[in-house]
Structures are given as C-alpha cells and as structure tokens.
PDB file as gemmi writes it, atoms N, CA and C in Angstrom:
CRYST1    1.000    1.000    1.000  90.00  90.00  90.00 P 1                      
ATOM      1  N   MET A   1      97.068  69.080 -34.276  1.00  0.00           N  
ATOM      2  CA  MET A   1      97.020  70.524 -34.186  1.00  0.00           C  
ATOM      3  C   MET A   1      96.948  70.909 -32.709  1.00  0.00           C  
ATOM      4  N   SER A   2      97.812  71.792 -32.300  1.00  0.00           N  
ATOM      5  CA  SER A   2      97.791  72.256 -30.915  1.00  0.00           C  
ATOM      6  C   SER A   2      96.855  73.464 -30.795  1.00  0.00           C  
ATOM      7  N   ILE A   3      96.544  73.806 -29.569  1.00  0.00           N  
ATOM      8  CA  ILE A   3      95.642  74.945 -29.353  1.00  0.00           C  
ATOM      9  C   ILE A   3      96.290  76.261 -29.741  1.00  0.00           C  
ATOM     10  N   TYR A   4      97.595  76.241 -29.945  1.00  0.00           N  
ATOM     11  CA  TYR A   4      98.315  77.459 -30.299  1.00  0.00           C  
ATOM     12  C   TYR A   4      98.381  77.693 -31.806  1.00  0.00           C  
ATOM     13  N   GLU A   5      97.982  76.701 -32.581  1.00  0.00           N  
ATOM     14  CA  GLU A   5      98.020  76.855 -34.032  1.00  0.00           C  
ATOM     15  C   GLU A   5      96.826  77.691 -34.489  1.00  0.00           C  
ATOM     16  N   TYR A   6      97.056  78.487 -35.479  1.00  0.00           N  
ATOM     17  CA  TYR A   6      96.038  79.382 -36.020  1.00  0.00           C  
ATOM     18  C   TYR A   6      95.150  78.610 -36.983  1.00  0.00           C  
ATOM     19  N   ASP A   7      93.849  78.652 -36.762  1.00  0.00           N  
ATOM     20  CA  ASP A   7      92.886  77.978 -37.629  1.00  0.00           C  
ATOM     21  C   ASP A   7      92.368  78.996 -38.646  1.00  0.00           C  
ATOM     22  N   GLU A   8      93.122  79.170 -39.722  1.00  0.00           N  
ATOM     23  CA  GLU A   8      92.773  80.184 -40.721  1.00  0.00           C  
ATOM     24  C   GLU A   8      91.428  79.892 -41.373  1.00  0.00           C  
ATOM     25  N   GLU A   9      91.177  78.644 -41.701  1.00  0.00           N  
ATOM     26  CA  GLU A   9      89.914  78.291 -42.359  1.00  0.00           C  
ATOM     27  C   GLU A   9      88.724  78.609 -41.451  1.00  0.00           C  
ATOM     28  N   GLY A  10      88.822  78.255 -40.185  1.00  0.00           N  
ATOM     29  CA  GLY A  10      87.750  78.551 -39.237  1.00  0.00           C  
ATOM     30  C   GLY A  10      87.562  80.042 -39.049  1.00  0.00           C  
ATOM     31  N   HIS A  11      88.669  80.754 -38.969  1.00  0.00           N  
ATOM     32  CA  HIS A  11      88.614  82.208 -38.817  1.00  0.00           C  
ATOM     33  C   HIS A  11      87.946  82.854 -40.027  1.00  0.00           C  
ATOM     34  N   MET A  12      88.321  82.424 -41.214  1.00  0.00           N  
ATOM     35  CA  MET A  12      87.746  83.003 -42.432  1.00  0.00           C  
ATOM     36  C   MET A  12      86.248  82.707 -42.528  1.00  0.00           C  
ATOM     37  N   LYS A  13      85.836  81.546 -42.070  1.00  0.00           N  
ATOM     38  CA  LYS A  13      84.413  81.203 -42.084  1.00  0.00           C  
ATOM     39  C   LYS A  13      83.634  82.163 -41.179  1.00  0.00           C  
ATOM     40  N   VAL A  14      84.177  82.447 -40.013  1.00  0.00           N  
ATOM     41  CA  VAL A  14      83.530  83.375 -39.081  1.00  0.00           C  
ATOM     42  C   VAL A  14      83.475  84.778 -39.684  1.00  0.00           C  
ATOM     43  N   VAL A  15      84.566  85.214 -40.290  1.00  0.00           N  
ATOM     44  CA  VAL A  15      84.622  86.548 -40.897  1.00  0.00           C  
ATOM     45  C   VAL A  15      83.606  86.666 -42.029  1.00  0.00           C  
ATOM     46  N   ARG A  16      83.502  85.634 -42.857  1.00  0.00           N  
ATOM     47  CA  ARG A  16      82.529  85.660 -43.961  1.00  0.00           C  
ATOM     48  C   ARG A  16      81.104  85.713 -43.429  1.00  0.00           C  
ATOM     49  N   GLU A  17      80.814  84.935 -42.398  1.00  0.00           N  
ATOM     50  CA  GLU A  17      79.471  84.921 -41.820  1.00  0.00           C  
ATOM     51  C   GLU A  17      79.117  86.289 -41.238  1.00  0.00           C  
ATOM     52  N   GLU A  18      80.058  86.898 -40.529  1.00  0.00           N  
ATOM     53  CA  GLU A  18      79.814  88.233 -39.976  1.00  0.00           C  
ATOM     54  C   GLU A  18      79.584  89.248 -41.096  1.00  0.00           C  
ATOM     55  N   GLY A  19      80.362  89.154 -42.150  1.00  0.00           N  
ATOM     56  CA  GLY A  19      80.197  90.054 -43.294  1.00  0.00           C  
ATOM     57  C   GLY A  19      78.850  89.873 -43.965  1.00  0.00           C  
ATOM     58  N   PHE A  20      78.422  88.621 -44.093  1.00  0.00           N  
ATOM     59  CA  PHE A  20      77.119  88.337 -44.692  1.00  0.00           C  
ATOM     60  C   PHE A  20      76.005  88.944 -43.846  1.00  0.00           C  
ATOM     61  N   GLN A  21      76.089  88.765 -42.533  1.00  0.00           N  
ATOM     62  CA  GLN A  21      75.055  89.295 -41.645  1.00  0.00           C  
ATOM     63  C   GLN A  21      75.010  90.820 -41.688  1.00  0.00           C  
ATOM     64  N   GLU A  22      76.174  91.455 -41.720  1.00  0.00           N  
ATOM     65  CA  GLU A  22      76.209  92.915 -41.802  1.00  0.00           C  
ATOM     66  C   GLU A  22      75.660  93.398 -43.142  1.00  0.00           C  
ATOM     67  N   GLY A  23      75.951  92.673 -44.203  1.00  0.00           N  
ATOM     68  CA  GLY A  23      75.421  93.026 -45.518  1.00  0.00           C  
ATOM     69  C   GLY A  23      73.912  92.893 -45.566  1.00  0.00           C  
ATOM     70  N   GLN A  24      73.412  91.811 -44.983  1.00  0.00           N  
ATOM     71  CA  GLN A  24      71.967  91.601 -44.933  1.00  0.00           C  
ATOM     72  C   GLN A  24      71.305  92.727 -44.131  1.00  0.00           C  
ATOM     73  N   ALA A  25      71.918  93.104 -43.025  1.00  0.00           N  
ATOM     74  CA  ALA A  25      71.370  94.192 -42.207  1.00  0.00           C  
ATOM     75  C   ALA A  25      71.380  95.508 -42.973  1.00  0.00           C  
ATOM     76  N   SER A  26      72.420  95.749 -43.759  1.00  0.00           N  
ATOM     77  CA  SER A  26      72.509  96.991 -44.538  1.00  0.00           C  
ATOM     78  C   SER A  26      71.379  97.099 -45.550  1.00  0.00           C  
ATOM     79  N   VAL A  27      70.934  95.973 -46.059  1.00  0.00           N  
ATOM     80  CA  VAL A  27      69.818  95.958 -47.010  1.00  0.00           C  
ATOM     81  C   VAL A  27      68.493  96.145 -46.274  1.00  0.00           C  
ATOM     82  N   LEU A  28      68.352  95.490 -45.129  1.00  0.00           N  
ATOM     83  CA  LEU A  28      67.084  95.514 -44.407  1.00  0.00           C  
ATOM     84  C   LEU A  28      66.846  96.806 -43.620  1.00  0.00           C  
ATOM     85  N   LEU A  29      67.897  97.400 -43.095  1.00  0.00           N  
ATOM     86  CA  LEU A  29      67.722  98.560 -42.210  1.00  0.00           C  
ATOM     87  C   LEU A  29      66.935  99.717 -42.825  1.00  0.00           C  
ATOM     88  N   PRO A  30      67.241 100.162 -44.043  1.00  0.00           N  
ATOM     89  CA  PRO A  30      66.437 101.272 -44.598  1.00  0.00           C  
ATOM     90  C   PRO A  30      64.947 100.930 -44.711  1.00  0.00           C  
ATOM     91  N   MET A  31      64.645  99.696 -45.053  1.00  0.00           N  
ATOM     92  CA  MET A  31      63.237  99.293 -45.150  1.00  0.00           C  
ATOM     93  C   MET A  31      62.589  99.255 -43.774  1.00  0.00           C  
ATOM     94  N   ILE A  32      63.327  98.761 -42.782  1.00  0.00           N  
ATOM     95  CA  ILE A  32      62.794  98.689 -41.426  1.00  0.00           C  
ATOM     96  C   ILE A  32      62.569 100.090 -40.874  1.00  0.00           C  
ATOM     97  N   ILE A  33      63.494 100.999 -41.122  1.00  0.00           N  
ATOM     98  CA  ILE A  33      63.335 102.380 -40.650  1.00  0.00           C  
ATOM     99  C   ILE A  33      62.050 102.988 -41.205  1.00  0.00           C  
ATOM    100  N   LYS A  34      61.806 102.813 -42.497  1.00  0.00           N  
ATOM    101  CA  LYS A  34      60.586 103.360 -43.105  1.00  0.00           C  
ATOM    102  C   LYS A  34      59.338 102.790 -42.445  1.00  0.00           C  
ATOM    103  N   LYS A  35      59.365 101.492 -42.159  1.00  0.00           N  
ATOM    104  CA  LYS A  35      58.195 100.840 -41.576  1.00  0.00           C  
ATOM    105  C   LYS A  35      58.014 101.213 -40.100  1.00  0.00           C  
ATOM    106  N   VAL A  36      59.115 101.397 -39.381  1.00  0.00           N  
ATOM    107  CA  VAL A  36      59.031 101.836 -37.984  1.00  0.00           C  
ATOM    108  C   VAL A  36      58.434 103.240 -37.924  1.00  0.00           C  
ATOM    109  N   LYS A  37      58.835 104.105 -38.843  1.00  0.00           N  
ATOM    110  CA  LYS A  37      58.288 105.465 -38.891  1.00  0.00           C  
ATOM    111  C   LYS A  37      56.781 105.453 -39.122  1.00  0.00           C  
ATOM    112  N   LYS A  38      56.290 104.405 -39.778  1.00  0.00           N  
ATOM    113  CA  LYS A  38      54.850 104.268 -40.022  1.00  0.00           C  
ATOM    114  C   LYS A  38      54.141 103.588 -38.854  1.00  0.00           C  
ATOM    115  N   GLY A  39      54.912 103.225 -37.803  1.00  0.00           N  
ATOM    116  CA  GLY A  39      54.314 102.642 -36.607  1.00  0.00           C  
ATOM    117  C   GLY A  39      54.063 101.149 -36.674  1.00  0.00           C  
ATOM    118  N   LYS A  40      54.729 100.454 -37.572  1.00  0.00           N  
ATOM    119  CA  LYS A  40      54.517  99.016 -37.720  1.00  0.00           C  
ATOM    120  C   LYS A  40      55.326  98.236 -36.686  1.00  0.00           C  
ATOM    121  N   SER A  41      54.792  97.092 -36.275  1.00  0.00           N  
ATOM    122  CA  SER A  41      55.453  96.236 -35.289  1.00  0.00           C  
ATOM    123  C   SER A  41      56.520  95.371 -35.955  1.00  0.00           C  
ATOM    124  N   ALA A  42      57.399  94.813 -35.136  1.00  0.00           N  
ATOM    125  CA  ALA A  42      58.452  93.931 -35.652  1.00  0.00           C  
ATOM    126  C   ALA A  42      57.842  92.707 -36.338  1.00  0.00           C  
ATOM    127  N   GLU A  43      56.781  92.170 -35.775  1.00  0.00           N  
ATOM    128  CA  GLU A  43      56.137  90.989 -36.355  1.00  0.00           C  
ATOM    129  C   GLU A  43      55.548  91.295 -37.728  1.00  0.00           C  
ATOM    130  N   LEU A  44      54.897  92.449 -37.854  1.00  0.00           N  
ATOM    131  CA  LEU A  44      54.312  92.839 -39.137  1.00  0.00           C  
ATOM    132  C   LEU A  44      55.406  93.098 -40.169  1.00  0.00           C  
ATOM    133  N   ILE A  45      56.469  93.763 -39.751  1.00  0.00           N  
ATOM    134  CA  ILE A  45      57.587  94.031 -40.660  1.00  0.00           C  
ATOM    135  C   ILE A  45      58.199  92.719 -41.136  1.00  0.00           C  
ATOM    136  N   ALA A  46      58.399  91.778 -40.223  1.00  0.00           N  
ATOM    137  CA  ALA A  46      58.960  90.475 -40.593  1.00  0.00           C  
ATOM    138  C   ALA A  46      58.071  89.780 -41.615  1.00  0.00           C  
ATOM    139  N   SER A  47      56.778  89.857 -41.409  1.00  0.00           N  
ATOM    140  CA  SER A  47      55.840  89.246 -42.348  1.00  0.00           C  
ATOM    141  C   SER A  47      55.912  89.920 -43.713  1.00  0.00           C  
ATOM    142  N   GLU A  48      55.922  91.235 -43.721  1.00  0.00           N  
ATOM    143  CA  GLU A  48      55.965  91.974 -44.988  1.00  0.00           C  
ATOM    144  C   GLU A  48      57.271  91.749 -45.750  1.00  0.00           C  
ATOM    145  N   LEU A  49      58.375  91.614 -45.021  1.00  0.00           N  
ATOM    146  CA  LEU A  49      59.677  91.424 -45.666  1.00  0.00           C  
ATOM    147  C   LEU A  49      60.025  89.948 -45.862  1.00  0.00           C  
ATOM    148  N   GLU A  50      59.135  89.078 -45.396  1.00  0.00           N  
ATOM    149  CA  GLU A  50      59.333  87.627 -45.500  1.00  0.00           C  
ATOM    150  C   GLU A  50      60.665  87.200 -44.881  1.00  0.00           C  
ATOM    151  N   GLU A  51      60.901  87.704 -43.669  1.00  0.00           N  
ATOM    152  CA  GLU A  51      62.102  87.374 -42.896  1.00  0.00           C  
ATOM    153  C   GLU A  51      61.670  86.786 -41.559  1.00  0.00           C  
ATOM    154  N   GLU A  52      62.612  86.139 -40.879  1.00  0.00           N  
ATOM    155  CA  GLU A  52      62.345  85.594 -39.554  1.00  0.00           C  
ATOM    156  C   GLU A  52      62.133  86.739 -38.560  1.00  0.00           C  
ATOM    157  N   VAL A  53      61.184  86.563 -37.662  1.00  0.00           N  
ATOM    158  CA  VAL A  53      60.902  87.584 -36.658  1.00  0.00           C  
ATOM    159  C   VAL A  53      62.147  87.839 -35.806  1.00  0.00           C  
ATOM    160  N   SER A  54      62.910  86.793 -35.492  1.00  0.00           N  
ATOM    161  CA  SER A  54      64.098  86.967 -34.647  1.00  0.00           C  
ATOM    162  C   SER A  54      65.130  87.883 -35.305  1.00  0.00           C  
ATOM    163  N   VAL A  55      65.275  87.789 -36.617  1.00  0.00           N  
ATOM    164  CA  VAL A  55      66.215  88.648 -37.350  1.00  0.00           C  
ATOM    165  C   VAL A  55      65.718  90.088 -37.330  1.00  0.00           C  
ATOM    166  N   ILE A  56      64.451  90.264 -37.643  1.00  0.00           N  
ATOM    167  CA  ILE A  56      63.867  91.608 -37.699  1.00  0.00           C  
ATOM    168  C   ILE A  56      63.817  92.240 -36.313  1.00  0.00           C  
ATOM    169  N   GLN A  57      63.527  91.446 -35.284  1.00  0.00           N  
ATOM    170  CA  GLN A  57      63.414  91.996 -33.928  1.00  0.00           C  
ATOM    171  C   GLN A  57      64.721  92.632 -33.478  1.00  0.00           C  
ATOM    172  N   LEU A  58      65.840  91.991 -33.763  1.00  0.00           N  
ATOM    173  CA  LEU A  58      67.151  92.537 -33.404  1.00  0.00           C  
ATOM    174  C   LEU A  58      67.379  93.888 -34.084  1.00  0.00           C  
ATOM    175  N   LEU A  59      67.088  93.952 -35.375  1.00  0.00           N  
ATOM    176  CA  LEU A  59      67.254  95.195 -36.130  1.00  0.00           C  
ATOM    177  C   LEU A  59      66.234  96.241 -35.691  1.00  0.00           C  
ATOM    178  N   TYR A  60      65.014  95.808 -35.464  1.00  0.00           N  
ATOM    179  CA  TYR A  60      63.930  96.694 -35.022  1.00  0.00           C  
ATOM    180  C   TYR A  60      64.299  97.388 -33.711  1.00  0.00           C  
ATOM    181  N   ASP A  61      64.838  96.619 -32.770  1.00  0.00           N  
ATOM    182  CA  ASP A  61      65.218  97.183 -31.473  1.00  0.00           C  
ATOM    183  C   ASP A  61      66.305  98.244 -31.629  1.00  0.00           C  
ATOM    184  N   ALA A  62      67.271  97.982 -32.504  1.00  0.00           N  
ATOM    185  CA  ALA A  62      68.346  98.952 -32.745  1.00  0.00           C  
ATOM    186  C   ALA A  62      67.798 100.216 -33.405  1.00  0.00           C  
ATOM    187  N   VAL A  63      66.878 100.046 -34.347  1.00  0.00           N  
ATOM    188  CA  VAL A  63      66.257 101.193 -35.020  1.00  0.00           C  
ATOM    189  C   VAL A  63      65.432 102.001 -34.018  1.00  0.00           C  
ATOM    190  N   ALA A  64      64.643 101.323 -33.208  1.00  0.00           N  
ATOM    191  CA  ALA A  64      63.805 102.010 -32.222  1.00  0.00           C  
ATOM    192  C   ALA A  64      64.657 102.784 -31.216  1.00  0.00           C  
ATOM    193  N   ALA A  65      65.821 102.241 -30.862  1.00  0.00           N  
ATOM    194  CA  ALA A  65      66.714 102.921 -29.919  1.00  0.00           C  
ATOM    195  C   ALA A  65      67.303 104.194 -30.519  1.00  0.00           C  
ATOM    196  N   ALA A  66      67.348 104.266 -31.842  1.00  0.00           N  
ATOM    197  CA  ALA A  66      67.915 105.432 -32.528  1.00  0.00           C  
ATOM    198  C   ALA A  66      66.862 106.475 -32.895  1.00  0.00           C  
ATOM    199  N   ALA A  67      65.613 106.236 -32.520  1.00  0.00           N  
ATOM    200  CA  ALA A  67      64.539 107.175 -32.836  1.00  0.00           C  
ATOM    201  C   ALA A  67      64.731 108.459 -32.055  1.00  0.00           C  
ATOM    202  N   PRO A  68      64.322 109.597 -32.522  1.00  0.00           N  
ATOM    203  CA  PRO A  68      63.628 109.857 -33.780  1.00  0.00           C  
ATOM    204  C   PRO A  68      64.570 110.207 -34.934  1.00  0.00           C  
ATOM    205  N   GLU A  69      65.894 110.250 -34.682  1.00  0.00           N  
ATOM    206  CA  GLU A  69      66.824 110.627 -35.751  1.00  0.00           C  
ATOM    207  C   GLU A  69      67.071 109.480 -36.734  1.00  0.00           C  
ATOM    208  N   TYR A  70      67.045 108.241 -36.222  1.00  0.00           N  
ATOM    209  CA  TYR A  70      67.322 107.052 -37.040  1.00  0.00           C  
ATOM    210  C   TYR A  70      68.686 107.157 -37.727  1.00  0.00           C  
ATOM    211  N   ASP A  71      69.678 107.592 -36.959  1.00  0.00           N  
ATOM    212  CA  ASP A  71      71.040 107.737 -37.459  1.00  0.00           C  
ATOM    213  C   ASP A  71      71.649 106.351 -37.692  1.00  0.00           C  
ATOM    214  N   MET A  72      72.060 106.085 -38.935  1.00  0.00           N  
ATOM    215  CA  MET A  72      72.595 104.769 -39.293  1.00  0.00           C  
ATOM    216  C   MET A  72      73.847 104.428 -38.490  1.00  0.00           C  
ATOM    217  N   GLU A  73      74.679 105.402 -38.209  1.00  0.00           N  
ATOM    218  CA  GLU A  73      75.897 105.137 -37.426  1.00  0.00           C  
ATOM    219  C   GLU A  73      75.539 104.689 -36.012  1.00  0.00           C  
ATOM    220  N   LYS A  74      74.556 105.338 -35.420  1.00  0.00           N  
ATOM    221  CA  LYS A  74      74.106 104.956 -34.080  1.00  0.00           C  
ATOM    222  C   LYS A  74      73.496 103.555 -34.103  1.00  0.00           C  
ATOM    223  N   ILE A  75      72.749 103.250 -35.138  1.00  0.00           N  
ATOM    224  CA  ILE A  75      72.143 101.926 -35.269  1.00  0.00           C  
ATOM    225  C   ILE A  75      73.231 100.868 -35.403  1.00  0.00           C  
ATOM    226  N   ARG A  76      74.233 101.127 -36.236  1.00  0.00           N  
ATOM    227  CA  ARG A  76      75.336 100.169 -36.407  1.00  0.00           C  
ATOM    228  C   ARG A  76      76.106  99.966 -35.108  1.00  0.00           C  
ATOM    229  N   GLN A  77      76.322 101.037 -34.362  1.00  0.00           N  
ATOM    230  CA  GLN A  77      77.019 100.912 -33.082  1.00  0.00           C  
ATOM    231  C   GLN A  77      76.212 100.075 -32.104  1.00  0.00           C  
ATOM    232  N   THR A  78      74.899 100.240 -32.117  1.00  0.00           N  
ATOM    233  CA  THR A  78      74.039  99.432 -31.260  1.00  0.00           C  
ATOM    234  C   THR A  78      74.135  97.959 -31.643  1.00  0.00           C  
ATOM    235  N   LEU A  79      74.167  97.695 -32.935  1.00  0.00           N  
ATOM    236  CA  LEU A  79      74.202  96.309 -33.414  1.00  0.00           C  
ATOM    237  C   LEU A  79      75.569  95.653 -33.260  1.00  0.00           C  
ATOM    238  N   TYR A  80      76.621  96.368 -33.602  1.00  0.00           N  
ATOM    239  CA  TYR A  80      77.946  95.750 -33.719  1.00  0.00           C  
ATOM    240  C   TYR A  80      78.984  96.312 -32.766  1.00  0.00           C  
ATOM    241  N   GLY A  81      78.648  97.303 -31.971  1.00  0.00           N  
ATOM    242  CA  GLY A  81      79.638  97.947 -31.120  1.00  0.00           C  
ATOM    243  C   GLY A  81      80.402  98.981 -31.917  1.00  0.00           C  
ATOM    244  N   THR A  82      81.410  99.559 -31.320  1.00  0.00           N  
ATOM    245  CA  THR A  82      82.193 100.575 -32.022  1.00  0.00           C  
ATOM    246  C   THR A  82      83.118  99.926 -33.022  1.00  0.00           C  
ATOM    247  N   PHE A  83      83.396 100.631 -34.103  1.00  0.00           N  
ATOM    248  CA  PHE A  83      84.246 100.102 -35.169  1.00  0.00           C  
ATOM    249  C   PHE A  83      85.670 100.484 -34.925  1.00  0.00           C  
TER     250      PHE A  83                                                      
END                                                                             
C-alpha cells in the first residue's frame, strides 16, 4: 500500500470514534450544565456521574466558558470547532 492509497477502514474507525465521543458528550452535557449551575466542581461531577475526571473536565471547561447562557451551540463550537 502506498501513502497515496485511501485507508477507508482506518478512516471509518476514526469517524466512528468521533461520533461516539460526540454522542457521549450530548448525553453528559445537560447533566453537567445542571450541576455547574449548582456550583459543583468538575471532580464532584465526575464522581457523581461515575465518569473519568479528564472526560468531565473537558466538558466542564466548555460549559463554564458558555456561562451564564449555557448555549449548547456555543458549547459545541468550543468543543469541536465550527461545523
């Protein structure tokens, strides 16, 4: 295989992983927003949601940057860039 050949299987794996991560974030974000509004820390939220702190911290930072409106579009742009 040359470097010019398209690796469809590898590409699809990356696309699926990105989709999974975005889906997971879509589920977690509303819960994180509610907890941020209550003044909870990223560590406490991670513990309550039984998720890794590193995952929650990334989402927490995006949510905090969108305060006080907590606009989902702004949060998504912070996380993934413009669509």
